[in-house]
Backbone as JSON, one array per atom type, in Angstrom:
{
  "sequence": "MQLPPGGSLWFDLGVNPNGILCDLCVVAAKTDPDPKNAHQGISLFVVEAGTPGFLKGKKLKKMGLAAQDTSELVFEECRVPVANRLGEEGEGFVQLMRKLQQERLVVAVMAQASAEQVLEDTVAYVQERKAFGKPVGKFQNTQFKLAECATQSEVGRAFLDRLLTEHVAGEYLVKECSMAKLWQTAMLSKVVDECLQFFGGYGYMLEYPISRAFMDARVQRIYAGTNEIMKVIIAKQLGL",
  "N": [[36.56, 112.16, 88.13], [35.9, 108.61, 88.04], [35.29, 106.67, 85.2], [32.31, 104.81, 84.4], [31.74, 101.62, 83.1], [30.69, 101.93, 79.62], [29.79, 104.32, 80.38], [29.17, 107.99, 80.41], [30.77, 111.37, 79.73], [30.95, 114.88, 80.76], [31.09, 118.09, 79.66], [32.52, 121.63, 79.61], [33.56, 123.98, 78.5], [35.87, 125.13, 75.86], [38.25, 126.49, 73.84], [39.51, 126.53, 70.03], [41.45, 125.63, 67.49], [40.53, 125.85, 64.02], [38.03, 125.43, 65.07], [35.59, 126.42, 63.96], [35.31, 125.39, 61.54], [35.54, 122.4, 62.12], [34.55, 118.85, 62.15], [34.97, 117.19, 63.9], [36.48, 117.09, 67.05], [39.03, 116.77, 69.68], [39.03, 116.4, 72.8], [40.69, 116.91, 75.97], [40.26, 116.1, 78.88], [39.44, 116.18, 82.35], [39.54, 113.0, 84.08], [39.9, 112.1, 86.54], [39.91, 113.27, 89.3], [41.71, 113.47, 91.55], [44.19, 115.04, 93.29], [46.76, 114.6, 93.76], [47.34, 113.05, 91.5], [47.76, 114.33, 88.72], [48.67, 114.39, 86.57], [48.27, 111.51, 85.29], [45.55, 112.06, 85.72], [44.05, 112.72, 83.29], [42.37, 112.41, 80.4], [41.64, 111.53, 76.64], [39.19, 112.79, 74.5], [37.03, 112.1, 71.73], [34.82, 114.24, 70.37], [32.04, 114.51, 68.48], [30.75, 116.85, 65.62], [27.14, 118.06, 65.82], [26.82, 116.46, 68.33], [24.51, 116.62, 70.96], [24.2, 119.54, 73.0], [26.95, 120.23, 72.13], [28.24, 122.99, 71.08], [29.32, 125.28, 68.94], [31.18, 128.36, 69.05], [31.8, 132.08, 68.71], [33.65, 133.47, 66.33], [36.65, 133.91, 66.75], [38.65, 137.05, 66.64], [41.9, 137.21, 65.11], [45.37, 138.29, 64.87], [46.69, 137.18, 62.59], [47.03, 134.3, 60.46], [44.94, 134.08, 58.8], [43.47, 132.3, 57.29], [42.83, 130.53, 58.83], [40.76, 129.57, 61.2], [39.88, 130.25, 64.64], [37.88, 129.4, 67.43], [35.53, 129.76, 69.85], [34.59, 126.68, 71.53], [31.61, 125.77, 72.75], [30.31, 123.25, 75.54], [27.49, 122.39, 76.64], [25.98, 120.79, 78.94], [27.04, 118.59, 77.59], [27.28, 115.11, 76.59], [29.19, 112.39, 76.32], [29.66, 108.97, 75.09], [31.59, 106.65, 76.5], [32.81, 105.17, 74.71], [33.84, 107.04, 73.03], [36.22, 107.66, 73.89], [39.63, 107.82, 73.44], [42.39, 105.54, 73.24], [43.32, 104.47, 76.61], [41.93, 104.97, 80.24], [42.79, 107.82, 81.54], [45.48, 108.22, 80.43], [45.79, 110.57, 78.4], [47.46, 113.06, 78.97], [50.12, 111.72, 78.77], [49.78, 110.68, 75.95], [49.38, 113.12, 74.76], [52.17, 114.35, 75.43], [53.71, 112.56, 73.86], [53.46, 113.58, 71.17], [54.61, 115.71, 70.9], [57.6, 116.55, 70.69], [57.24, 115.76, 67.74], [55.41, 117.95, 67.12], [56.59, 120.64, 67.49], [58.94, 119.82, 65.63], [57.51, 120.2, 63.18], [56.38, 122.76, 63.25], [58.83, 123.91, 63.3], [59.3, 123.43, 60.71], [57.32, 124.64, 59.17], [58.14, 127.45, 59.91], [60.71, 127.29, 58.66], [60.19, 126.99, 55.86], [58.58, 129.21, 55.44], [60.25, 131.27, 55.84], [61.86, 131.09, 53.53], [60.18, 131.18, 51.46], [59.61, 133.76, 51.58], [62.09, 135.37, 51.8], [62.63, 134.46, 48.74], [60.75, 135.64, 47.61], [61.22, 138.64, 48.14], [63.48, 139.09, 47.2], [63.17, 138.69, 44.35], [61.59, 140.85, 44.25], [63.17, 143.22, 44.81], [64.84, 143.13, 42.83], [63.21, 144.44, 40.76], [62.0, 146.49, 41.6], [62.7, 150.09, 41.58], [64.83, 152.71, 42.55], [66.28, 155.88, 42.61], [66.94, 155.82, 40.19], [67.8, 152.97, 40.01], [67.71, 149.63, 40.16], [66.77, 148.34, 43.61], [67.96, 146.19, 44.76], [70.54, 146.7, 43.99], [71.68, 147.97, 45.48], [74.02, 148.52, 48.12], [73.5, 147.98, 50.79], [71.05, 146.74, 50.62], [71.98, 144.29, 49.34], [73.86, 143.31, 51.53], [72.04, 143.18, 53.72], [70.41, 140.97, 52.69], [71.73, 139.16, 52.06], [72.6, 138.34, 54.77], [70.15, 137.51, 55.42], [70.04, 135.34, 53.83], [72.07, 133.55, 54.49], [71.44, 133.08, 57.29], [69.06, 131.34, 56.82], [69.85, 129.45, 55.56], [71.3, 128.14, 57.04], [69.64, 127.37, 58.87], [67.93, 125.57, 57.19], [70.14, 123.44, 57.12], [70.26, 122.45, 59.39], [67.73, 121.65, 60.15], [67.29, 119.49, 58.39], [69.02, 117.85, 59.06], [67.82, 116.77, 61.47], [65.18, 116.08, 60.72], [65.74, 113.38, 59.32], [66.98, 112.25, 61.62], [64.39, 112.09, 63.04], [62.99, 110.65, 61.45], [64.19, 108.26, 61.62], [63.72, 107.45, 64.27], [64.72, 108.47, 66.57], [65.58, 110.14, 69.97], [65.18, 113.13, 70.26], [64.66, 115.21, 72.0], [65.69, 117.73, 73.03], [66.85, 118.73, 70.9], [64.77, 119.06, 69.0], [63.77, 121.34, 70.33], [65.32, 123.27, 70.0], [65.21, 123.39, 67.17], [62.5, 124.48, 66.82], [63.05, 126.98, 68.83], [65.01, 128.34, 66.99], [64.32, 128.11, 64.15], [62.12, 129.55, 64.35], [62.54, 132.1, 65.28], [64.46, 133.14, 63.51], [62.65, 133.33, 61.61], [61.04, 135.55, 62.21], [62.86, 137.44, 62.2], [63.85, 137.68, 59.54], [61.79, 137.8, 58.13], [60.84, 140.36, 59.14], [63.17, 141.76, 58.29], [63.15, 141.57, 55.18], [60.13, 143.03, 54.75], [60.84, 145.5, 55.25], [62.24, 146.15, 52.8], [60.35, 146.3, 51.05], [58.91, 148.94, 51.53], [56.42, 151.27, 52.03], [54.51, 149.44, 50.48], [54.9, 147.43, 51.68], [53.33, 147.34, 54.06], [50.7, 147.01, 53.5], [48.13, 145.38, 53.01], [47.43, 143.74, 51.01], [49.63, 142.64, 50.05], [51.36, 139.88, 49.92], [53.81, 140.12, 51.46], [53.41, 141.48, 53.88], [51.2, 139.92, 55.07], [52.67, 137.59, 55.72], [54.28, 138.73, 57.44], [52.65, 139.11, 59.72], [51.47, 136.26, 60.32], [53.83, 135.3, 60.96], [54.44, 136.29, 63.54], [53.06, 134.63, 65.65], [54.37, 132.39, 65.49], [56.27, 132.08, 67.56], [55.04, 131.58, 69.35], [53.24, 129.23, 69.87], [52.87, 125.8, 70.44], [54.29, 125.46, 72.58], [56.05, 128.61, 74.13], [58.92, 130.02, 72.85], [60.37, 131.03, 75.09], [59.87, 128.55, 76.93], [60.91, 126.85, 75.38], [63.75, 127.38, 75.81], [64.02, 126.7, 78.7], [63.43, 123.89, 78.16], [65.44, 123.23, 76.79], [67.81, 124.05, 78.57], [67.68, 122.14, 80.58], [67.95, 119.83, 79.49], [70.4, 119.8, 79.08], [71.1, 119.36, 81.47], [71.11, 121.38, 83.34]],
  "CA": [[35.54, 111.08, 88.09], [36.09, 107.37, 87.16], [33.95, 106.45, 84.21], [31.41, 103.58, 84.61], [31.44, 100.98, 81.72], [29.25, 102.27, 79.13], [28.98, 105.7, 81.19], [29.35, 109.49, 79.63], [31.22, 112.37, 80.55], [30.37, 116.06, 80.13], [32.44, 119.09, 79.21], [32.27, 122.79, 80.06], [33.8, 125.1, 77.75], [36.94, 125.39, 75.13], [38.88, 127.34, 72.57], [39.95, 125.46, 69.58], [41.87, 125.94, 66.15], [39.68, 125.05, 63.33], [36.72, 125.16, 65.58], [34.21, 126.35, 62.96], [34.95, 124.35, 60.28], [35.42, 121.05, 62.49], [33.78, 117.89, 62.2], [35.12, 116.79, 65.45], [37.42, 117.64, 67.93], [39.95, 115.69, 70.22], [38.95, 117.02, 73.97], [41.43, 116.31, 77.01], [39.26, 115.92, 79.89], [39.76, 115.56, 83.84], [38.64, 112.11, 84.49], [40.49, 111.84, 87.97], [39.93, 114.87, 90.26], [42.75, 113.26, 92.72], [45.52, 116.39, 92.61], [47.78, 113.87, 93.58], [47.5, 112.17, 90.15], [47.46, 115.31, 88.04], [49.16, 114.08, 84.99], [47.33, 110.59, 84.8], [43.86, 111.86, 85.66], [43.51, 113.19, 81.81], [41.72, 111.65, 79.21], [41.2, 112.26, 75.6], [37.76, 111.91, 74.2], [36.22, 112.59, 70.44], [33.44, 114.8, 70.13], [31.65, 114.98, 66.87], [29.73, 117.68, 65.76], [26.19, 117.26, 65.97], [26.58, 115.76, 69.45], [23.83, 117.27, 71.78], [25.3, 120.09, 73.86], [28.13, 120.55, 71.94], [27.7, 124.28, 70.53], [30.23, 126.43, 68.11], [30.66, 129.91, 69.66], [31.77, 132.74, 68.08], [34.74, 133.13, 65.65], [37.63, 134.78, 67.12], [39.45, 137.5, 66.01], [43.25, 137.09, 65.45], [46.17, 139.24, 63.92], [47.43, 136.88, 61.49], [46.59, 133.08, 60.17], [43.36, 134.49, 58.72], [42.73, 131.12, 56.82], [42.55, 129.35, 59.75], [39.62, 130.19, 62.19], [39.94, 130.08, 65.8], [36.64, 129.82, 67.67], [35.07, 129.27, 71.31], [33.66, 125.45, 71.45], [31.01, 125.43, 74.15], [29.88, 122.02, 76.04], [26.58, 122.51, 77.73], [25.8, 119.32, 79.47], [27.52, 117.59, 76.4], [27.45, 113.89, 77.58], [29.92, 111.77, 75.49], [30.0, 107.66, 75.85], [32.82, 106.26, 76.86], [33.29, 104.38, 73.51], [34.52, 107.9, 72.24], [37.51, 107.59, 74.46], [41.03, 107.83, 72.71], [43.11, 105.02, 74.39], [43.07, 104.07, 78.36], [41.53, 106.22, 80.72], [44.43, 108.53, 82.53], [46.55, 108.43, 79.74], [45.69, 111.35, 77.76], [48.75, 113.44, 79.32], [51.2, 110.8, 78.05], [49.47, 110.75, 74.43], [50.07, 114.4, 74.3], [53.4, 114.57, 75.53], [54.3, 111.46, 72.74], [53.81, 114.31, 69.97], [55.2, 117.32, 71.24], [58.63, 116.75, 69.68], [56.76, 115.92, 66.37], [54.68, 118.79, 66.61], [57.56, 121.48, 67.3], [59.78, 119.67, 64.72], [56.7, 120.6, 62.4], [56.48, 124.3, 63.59], [60.2, 124.58, 62.64], [59.54, 123.52, 59.03], [56.81, 125.68, 58.57], [58.76, 128.62, 59.87], [61.61, 127.7, 57.73], [59.56, 127.27, 54.47], [57.76, 130.87, 55.05], [61.4, 131.98, 55.65], [62.69, 130.62, 52.13], [59.36, 131.82, 50.58], [59.71, 135.54, 52.0], [63.33, 135.92, 50.93], [62.72, 134.57, 47.21], [59.77, 137.16, 46.9], [61.89, 140.02, 48.31], [65.02, 138.85, 46.0], [62.77, 138.99, 42.89], [60.7, 142.55, 44.36], [64.14, 144.21, 44.78], [65.39, 143.49, 41.09], [62.37, 144.91, 39.95], [62.0, 147.68, 42.04], [64.14, 151.2, 41.36], [65.22, 153.75, 43.61], [67.05, 156.61, 42.24], [67.6, 155.33, 38.95], [68.17, 151.61, 39.59], [67.01, 148.49, 41.27], [66.87, 148.5, 44.98], [68.79, 145.3, 44.78], [71.98, 146.97, 43.61], [72.49, 148.8, 46.99], [75.07, 147.63, 49.12], [72.59, 147.77, 52.26], [69.98, 145.89, 49.97], [72.68, 143.21, 49.34], [74.27, 143.04, 52.65], [70.76, 142.46, 54.2], [69.62, 139.75, 51.87], [73.0, 138.13, 52.26], [72.38, 138.0, 55.93], [69.04, 136.7, 55.73], [69.76, 134.32, 53.14], [72.82, 132.6, 55.32], [70.58, 132.03, 58.24], [68.05, 130.69, 56.1], [70.53, 128.06, 54.7], [72.12, 127.13, 58.26], [68.52, 126.81, 59.52], [67.73, 124.53, 56.59], [70.77, 122.2, 57.05], [70.26, 121.71, 60.93], [66.51, 120.88, 60.25], [67.26, 118.63, 57.23], [69.38, 116.64, 59.83], [66.65, 117.02, 62.48], [64.08, 114.95, 60.0], [66.28, 112.42, 58.79], [67.16, 111.43, 62.58], [63.38, 112.1, 63.51], [62.46, 109.52, 60.96], [64.85, 106.99, 62.43], [63.03, 107.28, 65.73], [65.63, 109.2, 67.71], [65.32, 110.83, 70.81], [65.53, 114.44, 70.11], [63.72, 116.64, 72.82], [66.69, 118.83, 72.84], [67.11, 119.48, 69.01], [63.44, 119.72, 68.38], [63.2, 122.15, 71.1], [66.15, 124.1, 69.73], [64.73, 123.66, 65.94], [61.51, 125.29, 67.16], [63.54, 128.14, 68.87], [65.95, 129.13, 65.98], [63.48, 128.64, 63.01], [60.89, 130.45, 64.58], [63.12, 133.55, 65.59], [64.94, 133.47, 62.46], [61.88, 133.67, 60.33], [60.71, 136.84, 62.47], [63.9, 138.36, 61.82], [64.24, 137.47, 57.97], [60.25, 138.46, 57.32], [60.63, 141.97, 59.22], [64.06, 142.86, 57.43], [62.46, 141.69, 54.07], [59.27, 143.7, 54.52], [61.4, 146.83, 54.76], [62.39, 146.66, 51.33], [58.83, 146.76, 50.28], [58.51, 150.09, 52.03], [54.56, 151.54, 52.25], [53.66, 148.64, 50.31], [54.9, 146.22, 52.54], [52.28, 147.79, 55.21], [49.3, 147.07, 52.68], [47.7, 143.44, 53.56], [47.28, 143.01, 49.39], [50.88, 142.34, 49.67], [51.71, 138.67, 50.91], [54.62, 140.22, 52.87], [52.78, 141.92, 55.23], [50.49, 138.83, 55.71], [53.67, 136.92, 56.17], [54.96, 139.36, 58.83], [51.59, 138.77, 60.88], [51.74, 135.13, 60.51], [55.3, 134.65, 61.66], [54.8, 136.27, 65.09], [52.35, 133.35, 66.38], [55.46, 130.82, 65.28], [57.2, 131.81, 68.66], [54.18, 131.44, 71.02], [52.44, 128.31, 69.87], [53.56, 124.61, 70.5], [55.32, 126.1, 73.62], [56.51, 129.58, 73.61], [60.49, 130.14, 73.0], [60.92, 130.8, 76.47], [59.84, 127.33, 77.25], [62.08, 126.05, 74.82], [64.75, 127.34, 76.51], [63.55, 126.02, 79.4], [63.57, 122.52, 78.02], [67.05, 123.13, 76.37], [68.72, 124.09, 79.49], [67.19, 121.05, 81.31], [68.44, 118.6, 78.65], [72.15, 120.22, 79.2], [71.44, 119.19, 82.73], [71.09, 122.64, 84.0]],
  "C": [[36.05, 109.94, 87.59], [34.67, 107.06, 86.37], [33.66, 105.16, 84.22], [31.92, 103.1, 83.21], [30.4, 101.2, 81.13], [28.83, 103.54, 79.66], [29.41, 106.62, 80.19], [29.99, 110.41, 80.49], [30.57, 113.75, 79.97], [31.22, 117.19, 80.36], [31.52, 120.42, 79.45], [32.49, 123.64, 78.53], [35.25, 124.81, 77.09], [37.2, 126.36, 74.11], [39.71, 126.5, 71.9], [40.44, 126.24, 67.82], [41.03, 125.37, 65.03], [38.29, 124.79, 63.71], [35.18, 125.31, 64.72], [34.05, 125.65, 62.08], [34.89, 122.77, 60.68], [34.39, 119.99, 62.51], [33.63, 117.04, 63.69], [36.29, 117.17, 65.78], [37.61, 116.53, 69.39], [39.55, 116.73, 71.69], [39.7, 116.48, 75.27], [40.46, 116.85, 78.03], [39.62, 115.6, 81.3], [38.98, 114.21, 84.32], [38.97, 111.51, 85.92], [40.5, 112.78, 88.53], [41.07, 114.51, 91.13], [43.88, 114.46, 92.47], [46.49, 115.57, 92.69], [48.33, 113.08, 92.13], [47.13, 113.15, 88.81], [47.42, 114.93, 86.71], [48.28, 112.86, 84.5], [46.12, 110.61, 85.21], [43.35, 112.61, 84.53], [43.36, 112.22, 81.06], [41.48, 112.07, 77.99], [39.66, 111.72, 75.08], [37.62, 112.7, 72.75], [34.99, 112.8, 70.45], [33.17, 115.25, 68.84], [30.5, 115.91, 66.87], [28.45, 117.29, 65.54], [25.86, 116.93, 67.52], [25.66, 116.65, 70.16], [24.5, 117.93, 72.83], [26.61, 120.44, 73.4], [27.91, 121.64, 70.97], [29.37, 125.02, 69.86], [30.18, 127.61, 68.23], [31.38, 130.55, 68.54], [33.49, 132.65, 67.37], [35.76, 134.22, 66.02], [38.64, 135.49, 66.44], [40.97, 137.68, 66.12], [44.2, 138.26, 64.37], [46.63, 138.62, 62.56], [46.79, 135.65, 61.16], [45.05, 133.07, 59.68], [42.95, 133.61, 57.92], [42.33, 130.16, 57.51], [41.73, 129.94, 60.77], [39.98, 129.46, 63.75], [38.61, 130.54, 66.61], [36.23, 129.31, 69.11], [34.34, 127.6, 71.06], [33.02, 125.2, 72.94], [30.27, 123.82, 74.24], [28.69, 122.32, 76.67], [25.85, 121.03, 77.95], [25.97, 118.39, 78.54], [27.83, 116.29, 77.02], [28.25, 112.9, 76.25], [30.22, 110.27, 75.76], [31.56, 107.65, 75.87], [33.49, 105.45, 75.78], [34.07, 105.3, 72.77], [35.89, 108.33, 72.82], [38.63, 107.22, 73.68], [41.9, 106.99, 73.8], [42.65, 104.55, 75.88], [42.65, 105.08, 78.76], [42.74, 106.75, 81.74], [45.62, 108.52, 81.61], [46.89, 109.34, 78.54], [46.97, 112.2, 77.97], [49.89, 112.91, 78.61], [51.01, 110.83, 76.54], [50.13, 112.17, 74.06], [51.24, 114.93, 74.11], [54.17, 113.74, 74.35], [54.46, 112.38, 71.54], [54.31, 115.27, 70.19], [56.64, 117.37, 70.82], [58.09, 116.46, 68.28], [56.36, 117.23, 66.21], [55.41, 120.44, 66.69], [58.24, 121.36, 66.12], [58.46, 120.57, 63.36], [56.48, 122.12, 62.38], [57.69, 124.69, 62.94], [60.23, 124.53, 61.18], [58.81, 124.46, 58.58], [57.48, 126.8, 58.8], [59.88, 128.43, 58.77], [61.29, 127.59, 56.17], [58.99, 128.34, 54.4], [59.17, 131.6, 54.86], [62.02, 132.21, 54.22], [61.7, 131.3, 51.37], [59.43, 133.48, 50.74], [60.9, 135.78, 51.11], [63.18, 135.52, 49.34], [61.72, 135.68, 46.85], [60.54, 138.13, 46.96], [62.97, 140.06, 47.21], [64.43, 139.34, 44.6], [62.16, 140.45, 43.05], [62.12, 143.29, 44.07], [64.84, 144.69, 43.28], [64.72, 143.95, 40.43], [61.88, 146.39, 40.21], [62.89, 148.72, 41.88], [63.81, 152.28, 41.98], [66.39, 154.55, 42.88], [67.98, 156.19, 41.03], [67.96, 153.93, 38.76], [67.68, 150.84, 40.73], [67.42, 148.52, 42.36], [67.95, 147.48, 45.22], [70.4, 145.44, 44.38], [72.72, 147.81, 44.78], [73.13, 148.04, 47.76], [74.18, 147.01, 50.28], [71.76, 146.71, 52.09], [70.9, 144.29, 50.3], [73.22, 142.53, 50.59], [72.98, 142.58, 53.62], [70.17, 140.95, 53.83], [70.48, 138.65, 52.04], [72.82, 137.41, 53.76], [71.39, 136.96, 56.11], [68.93, 135.3, 54.94], [70.95, 133.16, 53.82], [72.08, 132.01, 56.34], [69.53, 131.16, 58.15], [68.56, 129.09, 55.67], [71.21, 127.27, 55.76], [70.74, 126.53, 59.1], [68.15, 125.63, 58.75], [68.35, 123.08, 56.69], [70.52, 121.84, 58.12], [68.68, 121.28, 60.89], [66.43, 119.6, 59.05], [67.78, 117.54, 58.1], [68.32, 116.08, 61.03], [65.59, 116.16, 61.58], [64.35, 113.75, 59.88], [66.42, 111.55, 60.22], [65.75, 111.42, 63.35], [62.42, 110.71, 62.95], [62.79, 108.02, 61.08], [64.38, 106.59, 63.8], [64.1, 107.33, 66.78], [65.05, 109.99, 68.8], [65.9, 112.51, 70.54], [64.56, 115.49, 70.62], [64.48, 117.72, 72.84], [67.04, 119.67, 71.34], [65.91, 119.74, 68.66], [63.16, 121.11, 68.94], [64.37, 123.59, 70.36], [65.68, 124.48, 68.32], [63.36, 124.8, 65.96], [61.97, 126.86, 67.86], [64.24, 129.01, 67.94], [65.08, 129.32, 65.03], [62.74, 129.82, 63.21], [61.3, 132.07, 64.79], [63.6, 134.03, 64.32], [63.78, 134.17, 61.22], [61.13, 135.27, 61.02], [61.76, 137.83, 61.99], [63.9, 138.83, 60.21], [62.77, 138.21, 57.48], [60.32, 139.81, 57.79], [61.97, 142.64, 58.53], [63.58, 142.69, 55.97], [61.34, 142.67, 53.68], [59.59, 145.44, 54.18], [61.82, 147.41, 53.33], [61.82, 146.94, 50.67], [58.43, 148.16, 50.5], [57.09, 150.6, 52.13], [54.1, 150.15, 51.66], [53.72, 147.34, 51.33], [53.87, 146.34, 53.82], [50.95, 147.47, 54.56], [49.48, 145.38, 52.57], [47.37, 142.99, 51.86], [48.67, 142.38, 49.18], [51.06, 141.0, 50.62], [52.87, 138.9, 51.84], [54.26, 140.53, 53.92], [51.69, 140.79, 55.69], [51.57, 137.64, 56.51], [54.46, 137.53, 57.56], [53.76, 139.1, 60.03], [51.72, 137.36, 61.34], [52.65, 134.74, 61.39], [55.16, 135.11, 63.08], [53.98, 135.16, 65.99], [53.27, 132.42, 66.52], [55.97, 130.86, 66.9], [56.52, 131.86, 69.6], [53.64, 130.17, 70.94], [53.3, 126.89, 69.88], [54.67, 124.93, 71.5], [56.07, 127.48, 73.08], [57.96, 129.22, 73.44], [61.0, 130.25, 74.08], [60.98, 129.5, 77.37], [60.54, 126.49, 77.0], [63.38, 125.91, 75.16], [65.09, 126.8, 77.73], [64.3, 124.17, 79.38], [64.93, 122.13, 77.33], [68.07, 122.83, 77.31], [68.59, 122.51, 80.46], [67.74, 119.72, 80.63], [69.73, 119.18, 78.48], [72.21, 119.88, 80.51], [71.64, 120.44, 83.69], [69.78, 122.66, 85.1]]
}
């Protein structure tokens, strides 16, 4: 629908990270129902906590990211003034797409940092943990596995550092950011899985950071566009 000057819009239902904690949220809403205008018919609105009709639903249970809540957000005849619109009407999709490159780069940074931390913790652990009379880190299998993990981490860091420099310079990096999201998140999953094995039964206990890191890593290949979508984007950028 077209919004009249000074008018309002009402929403139905949504799901949002940090939904329980948020003081406001940004809602992407359809303001033009014309199916021929699908992308241009979306607008962004800021909805503040306490707005009549804006209710925070139940906290959803996740396998990881326990420090970040995810909840249902309910909008029961929630009317939001046009003054709460971000940007111009119909520009919401463009606004969202404009930051996708940066979002995927951020996910790659998070995955890289997690891999480096997991590797550091594991190297320290295998030097302390003993089996058959010597530190686990003295076994060739341990050394080979961690050497592989360290190499993958260093390769990822070099690529990411280059992208960060180019991103700050304002370069067009759709292909490269998609590659980074694909590479870093897959690398993290492999590193954390290999490292958890060295903790033995302890690695399966939630009191150990490696266990939480393992669960947190899984979603990295899902959000901000699945890794399968990253491959589609990369292929298109290659002209395929």
